[in-house]
N, C-alpha and C positions, 0 to 999 in steps of 0.2 A: 307785917312779917310775923311768922310763927302762928298764923291762924289760917283757917280754911273757910272759904266762901260757902256758906251753908246752903245756898240754892243748888249746889252741884253735888249733894250727898248721894251716895250710891246705894248698894244693896240690890239683890235680885230675888225673884220669887222662889228660885230653887236653892237659895242659900249661899251662892258663891260670893267670894270676896270681891267687891267692885266698889270704887275703881281700884285698879292695881296701884296707881301712883297719883300724886298731885304735883302740879308745877306752878310756878309764879304766874299769875294772870290778872293782877290788880294794878291799875294805873300804869299799864305798859304803854310806853311811847311807840305809836304805830303810824304808818303812812295813812294819809287821808285821801279819799277818792275825790277827784276834782268835781264830780257831779253831785257829791253829798251836799244836801241842803240843811239837814237837821242832825247835828253832831252832839252827842251827849258829853264827850270828853272835852278836856281843856287843852289849849295849845301847849306843846311841850318843846317847841323849837322856834327860833327866830326866822327860819326859812319860810318864805312865802312865794307864791307864783305871781304871774303878771298882773292879776287883778287884786293882789294883796291878800289872797286867801292863804291861810297857814297850810303848810304841806304836811305837818305832823300833828297828831292829837293823841291824848291818852285814851286807852281802852281797857275794859275789865271784862273777864269772862273766859269760858273755855276756848274761845277762838284765840285769845292771847296765849293761854297756857299751852295749847296744842303746838304752836310754833316753838315754844321753849322745849317741850318734850321731844319734838322732832329733831331739834338741834342737838339735844343731849344724846339721843340715840345715834345720830350721825357721828358725834365725837367718840362715843364708845366703839362704834364700828371701825372708825379710823384707827383708834388705839389698838384694836385687835389685829388689824391688818399690818400696821406699821411696826408695832412693838412685839407682837406675839406671832406674826407670820400667818395669821388666819385670814387669807385674802377673801374667802367666801364664808364668813361665819354664819351659823344657823340663826334664824330669828329668835329661837328660844334662848340662845346664849346672850344676845343683846338684852333681851328682856330680863333674864336672870341677873345680869350684872347691874342693871338699873335698879331692880328691886332690892338686890343684896346691899347696895350702898345707900338706900333711901334713909332720910332722917325722920325719926318719929317726932311729930310736931306736938308741942304742949306736953301734957302728962303722958308717960309711957302707956299707950293703950292700943298699939297696933296688934292685929289688923282691926279696922273699924270702917263703917260705911262712908265716913267723911274723908278720910285720907288714904284708905286702903292700907298699903304697906309703908306709907310715909311720903315725904316730899323728895323730889329729885335732888340728888347730890352727886354730880358727875365726878367731882374730885374723889369723894369717898368710894365711888364705884370702881374707879380705875387705879386709885392710889390711896387705899384705906389707912386710917390712923385711929388710934385709941388715945385721945388726948394728944400728947406729943409723941407717943410711941407709934412708930410705923408698923403696920401689920402686913402679913403675907396674903397674897391673893392666889388661890388654887382653883384651877378650872379643869373639869372633866366633861368632854362633849363628844357627840357623834356615836355613841354606843347604842346598840339595839338590844331589846329585851322581848322575849316571847312570854306568853302567859305562864305564870308560875315560876319564871326565872328571876334571878336576883344577882346583883353585883355589889360586892362589899369593898369599900375603900377604908384604909386605916390612916388616921391622921394623928401625928404626934403634936399635942397641944401643950404649950408652956405657960399659959395664962392669958390675960387680956380677954376682951369680949370675943365670942365665937359666933359668927353668922354663917348659916348654911342655907342655900336656896336651890331648890330643884324646880325646873321649868321644862315642859315639853309641849310640842304642837300636836294637839289632839285631832283626831279625825272628826268629820262632821257628825253632829248628833242627829237624832230623829226629829224631823219637823212636825210629825204628827203627835208627838208626846205633849202632855199638858205642860203649862208653864212652870208648875211646881215640881215636875219630875226631873231628876238629875239628867244632865245632858252629857255626862262624861262617858266616853267610849273606852279608851285605854286608861285603866286606873293604875297609876304608879304610886307607890308608897315610899315616903322618906322615913327611915328608921335609924336613929342615932343612939348609940350605946356608949355610955361613959366608961372610963377605966374601971370603975367600981361595979359596973353592971347595970346602972340605971338606964332605962330605955325612954327615949323621947320620940314620940310620934310627930310627924309633920303637921303643922298648923294647930297644935295643942298649945295655946297661948293664954297667959294671964298677966295683965298689966304690962303688956309689951314684951314679955319674955316667955320661953317655952317652959312647960311643966312636964313632969314625969307622967307619961301616958303611953298606952299601947293601942289606943283607939285611932284607927286610920281615917284619913279624910277621903270620902268617896265623891266629892263634888268638884274640887278645883284641880286645874292643871298647873297650879303653883303651890308648892309646899315648902314651908320654911321651918328651921329650928334656930332659935336665938338664945344663947346661954350668956348671961351677964358675967358670971365668974365661973368659968369652966374648970374642971379638975385637971391637974397636971398629969399628963400621961397619954397613952394611945387610945384614941377614940375610934369607934367603928361606925362608919357611915354606910348604910345599906340602902340601895334603891331596888325595890322589888315590884314586879308586875303581878298584880293580884287579879286582874280581869281584863277582858278585851281581846285584841288581836296583837300581832307583832308590832311593837313600837319601834319605828325606824328612826332612832336618834332621840336623845334627851340631853339637857345641859345641867351640870352641877357646879355651883360656884361657892367657894368657902373663903372667908376672910377671917384672919386672926393671927395670933402668934403660933403658927402651925406649919407643919411640913408633911408631905405625903410619906407614908411608910410602905415600901414595896413589899408585897406578900402574895402568896398563893394560898388558896383555901378550897380544898376539895370538900364539897358540901352535898349531903343527901337531903331529900325532901320526902314528904309523905307519899309521893308518887314514885319514889325511887325503886320500889319493889312491886311487881304486879304479875298476877296469874289470871288469865281470862276465863278459865274453866269455872262454871258454877258449882259443879260437884266433882270431887276428885276421888277416884277409886284407887284402891290398892293395886299397884303394878301398872297403872295407866300412865302412859307417856304424856307429859305435859311440858309447856314452855314457860320458863321463868324469865321475865323481862325486867331489866334493870336500867336506870339512868341516873346521872349525877352531873354537877356543874363545878367549875372552878370559879368561885365568887371572889377570887383575889384579882389584883391588878397586874400580875406577871404570870407567865406560863410556869407550869410545873415541869419537873423532870419525868423520867420513866417511873412508873409506880405499879404496884401489884394490887389486884382486886380479887376478893374471894367471896363466894357464896357458901354459907355454912348452915348445916342443919343442927341447930342447938339441941333439939330433942334427941336426936340420934348421936349427938356429939361426933359428927363427922363432916368433913369438908365435901361439898358437892362438886365444886370446880374452882380453879384458880387461873388467872390470866394476867400477863404483864402488858400494861397499856402504854402507848406512846405519850409524850408530853401533851398537856391540855392547856390551850391558851386562855387568857383572862376572859371571863364571861361566856366561855364555850361550854357546850353540853356533850357528854359522851354516853353511849348506850352499849348494852351487852345482853345477849340472850343465851339461855342454857336449857337443853333438854334434860328432863329428869323424871324418874318414876319412883314413887315411895313404896318401900317394901313392907311397911307396917301401917295398921290403921290407927286412927286417933289424931290428936292435935300434934302438929309439927310447927316449931318456931324457926323461921328462916331468918338469917342475919346476913346483911350485905356489909362487907368490910372494905372500905377504901384505904389505900396506902397501908395495906396490912403489914408490910415490913418496915413502915415508918421511914421510907426513903426520901419523902418530900418534907421540907421545912414549911409548916403551915402556921397560919395565925390562929387556927382552931383545930385541935385534934385531941387525941387522948393525953397529950403531954401539956398543951397550952390552951387556954381559953376553954370554950365549950366544945366537947367532942361531937362534931357534926359529921364524922366519917362512918357512922354506924346507922343502918336502917333495918327495921324489923318488919316481918309479915308472918302472921299466924295462919296456917291452912289446916283444914280438917280432912282427913283421909278416911274414906268409908270402905267397909267391906261389903261386897255384893252379896245379896241374899238369894239371887237367882242365877242358875247356870243353864246354858244351852248345850245339850249333848247331841252331836250329829250322829246319825246312824249310817251304816254302810248300805250298799245297794240291796242287800238281803234283809234289811230292817234290823240288824243286830248292832248293839253298842260296841264301840271300839275303844281301845285304850286312849288316854289323853294325847299320847304322842302321835296318834293317827287321826286326831280330830280334824286337822287341816286337810288331810287327804280325803276324809269322808265328806268334807264341805265343798268338794270340787267334783264336777261331773264332766265327762267328755260327750258332747252332743253327737248323736248319730245323724250327721248333717244330710246324708243321702236319703234318709227315710222319715225323719221327724223334725219338729221345730220346738219340742218341749223337753225340758229337763226338770225332774222332780226330786226334791230332797226331803228326806224324813229326818226329824229330830225330836228330842225330848226337852221339855222345859221342867227343871226340877227346883223345888224350893229347898235351899240349904240353910234357911233361917230357922229360928227357934219358934216362930209363931206362924199362924196361918196367913196366907197372902193371897190377895185377889189381883190377878195380873191382866194386863192387856198385851196383845202381840201386834206389832206393826212391821211393815217391811218398807225399805226405801226404794225409790224408783231404780230400775235397772240402769246401770252405768257401765261404760266400757273402760276397762283398766288399760291405760296407755303404758308405753315402755318406760316413761320417766316416773311412773307411779301415780300420775294424776288421773282423775276420773273425768270422763267427758260423756256427753250424750251420744248414744249410738246412732248410726245412720239408719238402721232398721228400727221399726217400732216394736219394742219389747214391753210385755206386760208381765205382772207377777200376781199369783193367786195364793192366799193363805187358806189352808183348810179350816182354820179356826183363829179368829182374831180376838176372842174374849168378849166380855170379861170371864175369866176362868179362876175358880177358887182352888188353891192348892193347900193341902194340909201341911203341918209343920214337918220339918225334916225328920225322917225315920218313921213317919206314920203312913198309913195307907192313903193313897191318892196325893202323895207329895210331888207327883210329876204328871205330865200330860204329853201325849204324842201328837205332833202337828207336822204337817207337810207344807212345803212351798214349791209351787210350780212356776218356772220362768219360761215364757213363751215368746218366740219371734213371730209376730203377727205378719210380717212382710214376706217371710219365706213360704214357699210352696213347692217342696221337692217332688211331689207326686203329680204335678200338673201334667195333663195330657198334651199340652202344647209345648211350652218351654219350661223346664223345671227351674224354680228359683230357690237357691240355697241360701242359708243364713250367712251373713258376712262373718269372716273369720275374726277371732279375737277372744279376749277374756271378758265376760260380762258378769257384773257383780251386783248383788242385792243384799243389803244388811238387814237381818231380822233383829228387832229390838223388843225385849220383854221388860215390863216395868210393873212395879208394885203400885197399884192405883192409890192405895192409902198412903204410901211412903214413896213418892216419886224418885227420891234419891237412890232407892234400891232398884237397880236395873242391870241389865246385861244385854250384850249384843254379839252377833256372829255374822260374818260375811259368808255368803254362799256364791260360788263361782261356777259359771258354765264356760267350758273351753270348747270353742267352735273351731274345728280343724280346717286347714286349708284344703279346698277341693277344686280341681281343675276340670273344665269341660269346654268343648267347642262344637259349634255347628256351622256348616257351610251351606250356602244356597247360591246357585249359579243362574244367571240370566243371559240371554243372547246366544244360546247354543244353537238355536235353529238356523242362524245365519252366520255360523262360525266359518267363514271362508274369506279368501282374499286373492287378489291377482299376484303374480310373481313380482317381487320387489316391494310389496305392501304388507302392512300388518293386518292380521286377522285378530279380532278381539271379542272378549265376552267379559261380563262383570261377575265377580264372586264376592259375596257378602260373608264375612266371618263374624260370628256371634260368640262372645265369651259367656258360656253357660256356667262357668265356675262361680265361686263365691268371693272372689277377690281379684285384684288387678293381676293381669297375666300378659306376658309378652309371647307372641306366637311367631313361628317361622313358616314362611310360605316357600315351597319348592315346586317349580313347574318345569317340565322338560318334555320335548317332543322326541319321537322315536328316532328321528334323523339328526337330532342335535341342532335344530334350527334355533336361531337367536330368539330369546324370550325377554320381554319387558314386563316387569311387574310393578304396578303403581308408578309408572313413568321412569323406573330404574331399569336399565338394560342389564339384567342379571337373572340367573335362574333361581336365585334364592335371596330373599330379603327378610329382615326382621320387622314385624309390624310394631307400631308404637303400643305402649301398654294400654290394654283395654280393661276398663272397670267391669264390675259384675253387670251382666246383661247389656253391656255396650257392644255395639257392632260397628264395623267399618266395611265399606264397599270399595274394593280395589279392582282396577281394570287389569285383565290379563291379556297381553298382546304377544302374538307369535309372528315373527317375520318370515314370510315366504321368500326364499332366496330368488334373486334375479334369475330369469330364465337363461340357461346356458345349454347350447345345443338342443334347445327345445324342452329341457327338463328344468323343474318338475312339470310333467305333462298336465294338461287340463284334465280335471277329474281325479287327480291323485289324492289319496286318503292318507292323512298324517295323524297318528294318535298322539294326544297330548295328555299327560298325567300330572295332576297337582296334588300335593300333600300339605295339609295344615297341621303343624305339630307344636307341642310345647317344648321349649329348650330344657325343661327340667326332666331329669331321668324318671322314666315311668309315667310321664305325662300323657295326656290324651292326644290322639291324632285322627284326622279325618282326611279322606282321599276323594278325588274326583277324576274321572277319566272321560275324555270326549274326543271327537275326531274333527279334524280341519280339512275342508275340501278346497283344493286348488282350483281357482276359476280359470276360465278360458281367457287367454291374453292375446290380443291381436296388436300388440304394441310394436312399433318399429321406430327406429331413430334414423335421422338423416344428418349428414355432416358435409358441409360445402368446403372444398379444398381449392387452393389456388394452384398455379402451375408449379410451385415449389412444394406442393402437398402439405401446406400449412393451413390450419383451419381458418376460415373466413368468419369474422364476426357478423352479427345480424346487420341487415342492410341499413337500418337507422343509425347504427353506430360505426359502420364501416366506411372508410374513405373510398372514393371512386378509384377504380383500377385503371392505370394508364395503359393505353394501347397505341401502337403505331400503325400507320398505313401499310397495308400488305404484309403485316407481321402477325402471324397467328398467335393467340394466347389461349392456354388451356384452362379449363375449369372442370373439376371432378366432383361429383356428388356420390357419396358413399351411403348406401341404404342398408341397414342391418335389421334383421328380424329378431327383436328381443322378446318376442312372445313365445308361447309354447305350442303353437300350431303353425302349419304352413299357410302362407299368405299369397294372394294374387294382387300384385302391385300394378296400379295404373299410373303411367308417367306421362306428363305433358310438359314439353320444353318449348319455350317461346323466347324469341329475341325481338325487342321492340323495334329495331331498325331492319326492315326487310331487305334493304340494299346491302346489308352486311352479310358476309358468308358465315354459315354455321355448319359444322360437321359433328355428328353424334355417333359415338361408338360405345357399345355395351361390352363390359369386361375387357378393357383394352390390354390388360396384362395377361390374359388367358391365352391358351394355345390357339383358340379359334375366336378372335374378337368379332363382334357383330356390328356392322355399320347400319345405321338407321337413316332412312331418307328424311330430309326436311324440306318443307315447301313453304315459301313465303315467310321464312323466319319462324316456323313452327314445326314441331315433331311430336307425335303421340305413339305410345306402344305399351304393351303389358308384358309382365314376366312373373314367374313364381319364385318365392323365397321360402325355403324350408326353415324350420325353427332353428335359430342360432346362426344362420348363414347370412351372408352379405353380398351386395352387388355394387359395382362401381360403374358409373356413367361418365364418360369423358365427352366434353363438348369443347371444340376448338372454334374460336371466333376470330374472324379476320375483317378489318376495316378496309373498304375499297380505297383506291387512290384518290377518288373524287371527294372523299370525306374531309371535312374541314376541321380545323382545331376547335375543340370544345364540344363537338358533337358527342352525344351520350347514347348508349344503348343498354337497355335493361335485359339481363338474361335471367329467366325465372324457371324454376323446377317445381311443378305441382305434383306431389306424390299422394296417391289415394289408395286406401285398402278397403275394399268392400264399400259399406255404407258409412264408414267413419269420416270424420272431417278430414279435409285435405290439409297437408303440410306444404307450405310454400317456402322455398329457399331462393333467395335472389342475390344477385351481385350486379353491380353497375360498372360499365366501362366508360371511360371518357377518352376521346382521342387526344393523345398527348401532343402538345405543341412541338412540331418538328420543323423549325425554320432552316431551310436549306437553300442556299443561293449559289449559283455557279456562273462563271464567265467563260465563254468559248470564243477563241480568236486565234489568229496566227501567232506563232511564237517569234518568228523572224520576218521582217518586212524590209524590202529595198526601197529607199526613198531617193528622189531626185533633188539636187541642189536647186534652191530657189523655187521649188514647186510645192503644192499642197498634196500631201500623201493621205489617202483615205483608207482606213482599216475597218472592215466590218466586225462588229461585236454582237454576240448572242448572249442575252441575260436570261437564265433559266431559273425559275422558282420551283424546285422539285419537292418542296415541303408542302405543308398543309396550312400555312399561315400567310395571310396577306401582309405584305411588307411595304412600308414607306421607304423610298430610296433617296439616298444622298450621294452625290457624285463628287469626286475630286481626282485630280491628275497630278502626277509628279514627273518632271523631266530632269535629267541630269544637267541640262544646259538651260539657263534662263532665257537665252535668245530664241529657243524653240517655243512655239505656241501650240497648245493642244486644246481642242474643244470638240464637242459633238457637232456633227454636221446636220443634225435633225433636232426636233423638239426633245428636250431632256425629259425622260419618263420619271415621274415622281412616285410611282407605286407600281407594284406588280402583284397579281393575284396568284393563289396556289395553282401549281401545274401550268403556269403561263410562261411563254417564251417571248422575249422582246428582241428585235433586231434593230440595232442602231449603227450609225457610221461615225467612226472617230477620225477626226482630221488633225494632221500634224503638219504645220507649216514650217518648212526648212528655209532658213534665210538664203538670200542670194550668195553665190560664190562659196557655198559651204564645201570645204575640202572633202575629198573621198575618205570615207571611214569604213574600212572593211570589218573592223571589230564591232562597230555599232554602239549606239547609246540606248540606255534602258528608259523606256517610258512605262510608268506604272499607273494602272487604273484602279482606283479605290471606289468600291460601292458598299455603302453601309445600309443595312436593312433594319428597320425598327418596327416594333409593334407594342403598344402599351399593355397588351395582355401577356406578353412574354415574361418569364421569370428573369431572364437575363436582359440587360438594357438593349443590346443590339448584337447583330452579327456583321462581320466585316469580311468582304471577299475582295481579293486583289488579283490582278493579272499583270504580269510583266511582259512587255513586248520589246524585242531588240530591233532597233531601227538602224539599218546600215545605209549610209549615203554612197551611191555608186557614182562612177564618172559620168558627168552630165554635160551635154552640149545644148545650151538654150540661150535665147536672146529675147530682149524686149525692145520695143520701138516707141520713141517719144518724139513729139514735135517741140522744137525749141521756142517757137512763137506761133501766133495765129497766122494761118495761110489764107490769103485772099487774092483774087484775080479779077480784073475788070473784064466785062464781056468784050469779046473780040481782041483780047490781049493775052499775053503769055508771060510766065515768070519761072524762075528757077528757085524752087523751095528747098529747104534742108530738113531732113529728119535725122534723129540720133538713134543709132543701134548700139545697145549695151549687152556685153556678154554676162549673163546671169548664171552661167554654169560654172563648173569648176575645172574646165579643161580648155586650152587654146583651141580656137575653131574658126574655120572659114565659114562664110555664109553667102547666100544669095537671096534677093528679094524680088518677088513678083507682085506687080501692082495690078489691081482690077477695080472696076466700078460697075454699079448696077445700071447706070444710064450712060448716054453718050454725050453728056453735056461738056465733058472735058476731054482734051487729048493729053494722055499721060504717057510717060516712059514705061514700058511693060516690064523690063527686067533690069536688075542691078546685081552684079557679081563682085564680091569682096574676096579677092584671092589670097590676101594675106591673113594668116591666123591671128585672130584678136584674142589677147590674153584674157583670163577671167577678171571681170570687174572693169575692163576697159571699154570705152565707147568709141564709135566711129561715126562721123557726119556723112550722111548720104545725100548727094544732090539729086533732085527730081525735077524734070521739066514738065510744067503744067500750062496748058493753053486752053482758053475759053473762046468758043466761037461767038460770032456776033448774035447768033440766034439763041445763045444759051440764056436760060431764064435766071434771073437773080435769085439767090438763095444759097443754101448750104448743101454741098454734095459730099458723099462718103466714098473715100478711096480705101480699099482693103489692101494692106501690105502683108503678104504671106512670106515670112522669113523662114529659110531652110538652112540649118547649120550643116556644115560639111566637115567631118573629121573622122579619123580612124580610132576605133576602140572606145568610143563613148556612146552613151545613150542619147540619141538625137531627139530633141523636142521641137517639133514644128509648131509654129504659132501664127495666128492671124491678128493684125493690129489695125484699128480703125484710125484713119487720118481724115480730118474734116477740112474741107476747102470752101471758103465763102466766095460766091460769084457776085461781084458787085455790078449793078446796072450802069449803063452809060450815063454820062454827066448831064444830059438834057432830058431825063425822064422825070424831073420834078425834084422838089426839095427833099422829099423823103428818100429819094434814091441816094442822096448824098449823106444821109444820116447813118450812123452806126446801127447795126441790127437791134441793139438793146434799147434804142431811144423810143421806138414806137410802143413797145409794151409798157415802158415806164410812164409814157404820157397817158396811156389808157387807164392805168391804175389811178393816177392823179385826178383824172376826170370823174371817175366813179366816186372818189372821196368827196369831191366838191359837190356832186349831186346829192349825196347822203346828208351833207351839212345843210343844204337848202331844205330838204324834206323835214328834218328835225325842227328847223326854225319855224316853218309853216305850222307844224303840229302844235307847237307851244302857243301859237296865237289863235288856234281854232276856237269856235264858240262852245259854251257850256253844253253838256248833254241834256237831252230832253228829260231823262229820268233823274230825279234828285238822288236816287240811290247810287248813281254812277259816280257821285262825288267821292264815294268810298273806295273806288277803284283807282289804283295809282296811275299816274300819267305814264304813257308808254306801254301799259300792259296790253298783252294780246287780247284781253277781253274787250278792249276799246276799239278793236279793228272792225270795220264794216258798219252796216246800218244797225240801229238798236234792235229792230225786230229779228234780224238775223242773228245777232249776238245772243238774244234771249233764247232762240230756238237751239242754238249750239249749246248753251249752258244747261238746257233741260234735257238734252239728248243723253239717254241711259247708256248707249253703247260707248259713247265717249267717256262717260263716267267709269264704266267697267274697265276701260283701258288705262285710264289715268289713275285709278285707285287700286290697281293690283297690288297685293301684299306679298307676292311670292316671286321668286326668280327661278327659272328653270335651270336644270343641271347643264343643259347645252350652253346656256348663256354664261354660266360660271366657267365652264371649260374653255369657252371662246376667250373670255377675259383673261384667264390664267395663261393661255397659250400666247396671247398678244403681249402679255407682260414679260414673257421670257426673253432673255438677251439673245440677239441673233448675231452670228458670225458671218460677216460679209465674205463671200466666196470670190476668189480671183477668177478671171476667165479661163476656161478649160483649154489646155494646149491641144493643138491638132497635130497628130503624129501620123506620118505616112506609114502605111503597112510595110513598105520596103525598107523603112529605116528602123523599125522596131527590133529587128534581129541583126542590125549592123554592128560591127565590132567597134 
């Protein structure tokens, strides 16, 4: 303890203090690596690992000390953050605090190469003591300094040891410099001044403490002042940047029995006053530049600053400045011209009215509010006297006028100035004459390079010897010519004038032996504004157009003036036709600004009006005048006059109109026009001659469907319309149209009755004029779906009770659509039955008429109904192509039942008679009419096998619905053959006032054979057929059984044929031949069914209404009452 390991002594080749600090690093207990095999230190802990190897050993060296130093720096950083609120302290501040609290080891001899600034002492760094007395810790960090700037802090010290440490982070030094060369970039100096005025420079130490010195340290970025017994009072601590660049932040740490003293200090420096002019002449305007700083630690208030000419004892200028913050710099500049020659002492006075309380001013401390600068004012010994245009001298007040010339821009490019150079000094002078390049004087007073190339020529540039003032040859005459090399106003092609403006060249004369004696004068050439314009037209040879189109030519406008100019273009035609200039529909436009010799080409377009009544006529000549002028009064103007020729126009227009005289769109965008059968629809084509000559128009009209009718009429609305014949759907003709006239063609199209729905016809108009392309206008007609269905029948029908009434119906499709038919019937009475007596039609074609028979079956004994009942027939027609789902047609028929006398005859049981025998059989007669009636029956037969009663009369009226049993005597002769015989019973009603229905009824009589004709004669008639059927079934069973027991086929392939198949019938050779027969294959492999087959199947599948036997009515009874 208290010593330094000598092997780590520092020192650098460039002389810096290194190391900065030392830290404990001897016999430090440290962790031992498990893989370490050779350890120099000894065990320092009882802790061991699994193989009894110690976990800790002692170590000595910088490796041990580094860890201690790092921990110390971390403690200081933590203290700054937690105690002082500096969460992100600068590295220079941590370093400054560690160095400021370091302990000098051994004899007081810091800094030295062995310990640098001493041993780390964290407690002293963050909580300093002097023995038992606690010291204050002052910190100033984060301030920036530029080169030459300084910041002064004042510290009130009451005793004890005073430690002051300045640290900053310097920029990287040069890597190419030698090892012994200083590496410092930003050189900050620490200067501490005691209350008595003693100055201590940073790092000036002897035996561990600072000594009075003004020598600054130019090597280290750490500077310290350590006073063992400081004076009591206010100390001044100054940090000054003496070299380098701007230092962004430094750290200043002070420990001692001390407190900050807030103060402001306006401070001047040797650079506070500056004039850049090398030589200052009497009366010459110059700029005095001033700057100063506030080197205090608080801002000033408002203060006054004055620049004072001590020699003349007069104030040059005074200004009131705003508050200046600590460490900030303020500047001020003043324009001034000295009125007398000789030495002048300038004095800068800060806070001239003593408004700011400062730590240093004329009242307290050192007066640093004053800065001085001595300037020498010379009197010129040479003068330049300009001469007027006639070569004569002019008074001084006219010198400026004589130094300016107005250039005759239309004729010349050169301006020449004559002047004299006179020596007003008292001795001979040898002079040189130079001129500056020609510059253009801008409006803001600045000089810039001219756009033209200007040169200047001096008639004599020296050296020229001038005698002393008042002697012969004390002046010389010289001229300067300023020439615009770009301009050429007399060019035979396009003149080029000098660009307008003021052009300046300064002539400087100087005494060669005494360069401070000089004089100069500016000569100015004023180039006036000149305007000029040229125009050139192209395309005039073909300046023509059709009516409704633009005729155009190009006109180039060239600005021949010497500056930017806006020009106005006016173009008009003699008839006031519309004019378009540079794509703008106007007779007058302003062109964009054109620079000197810039040109623009603009199209001039004149619209030829649409032809109206043939005008403007072909070959018409229209004069067009154009004027290009400047908007400035008195400016130049150029004019151009040309003629426009109207071309021959053979244009015509067509418009297709419908029957409502509304325009039809093009065919591709137009819907088909609906047309009905036998209904004419009109189409009009209007043709207008929009050209300017008469035209011969060829017209061809065609209709794609030749079966449709087409009528063509020219000028249908005129007094004498003209009909044009058409043949096979086509018509062609010619007519003449005068200019501006029009013609209307009317075409009426009619679809024939036979045309079907959806048929289309294209009506086309081909219009041609001369050799021009044809114009085709078209419209398309489509036959509109017109489903029309009608039923024709009797409205009133008389029906008979108990009889079938047939009513003929006619179904008519008068439309152009095929319809599928659906039938239904409605009766008021459920007991009546209604149906068609023929095959029900399922469809009907356009213009087709179907005749069917409707049957109404009236029940027996239906009473007389004079009012009748309604029978309604419903027919629904459908077609999937119709817009509406279906159409429904109905027909109501009134059926009246009249008084009816009718009967039917039935047998009560089977009638049979033996041959040679006779029986009395009974038949039943029933009144099926609706009126009581008598009746008679006549019996007849086709053969003479039976003897029958011929007539039976029933004289009593039989009420409706009643029946009467009628006896009939039947005898069979012995020679009558056994079998069934037919007897026809013709019943004849007899009554007054009713409609008599005579009818025939079949009565069957079985004649049985005699009993000795065999067993079959005694069997009933149905036994024999039944026995026959049973025998057939038995025979089939035997055949099947035999087939199953037949031998195997000769061909093994027959095993694949199922038993009982038709392919197994017959011999094998015959079956093979049948199988290979192609005609059989064609029949059996047909893949289509004919339409007749389908119709036959559909008709067979329709329900059939069984018809009762037709009644037989005698002609003499039809009209009976």
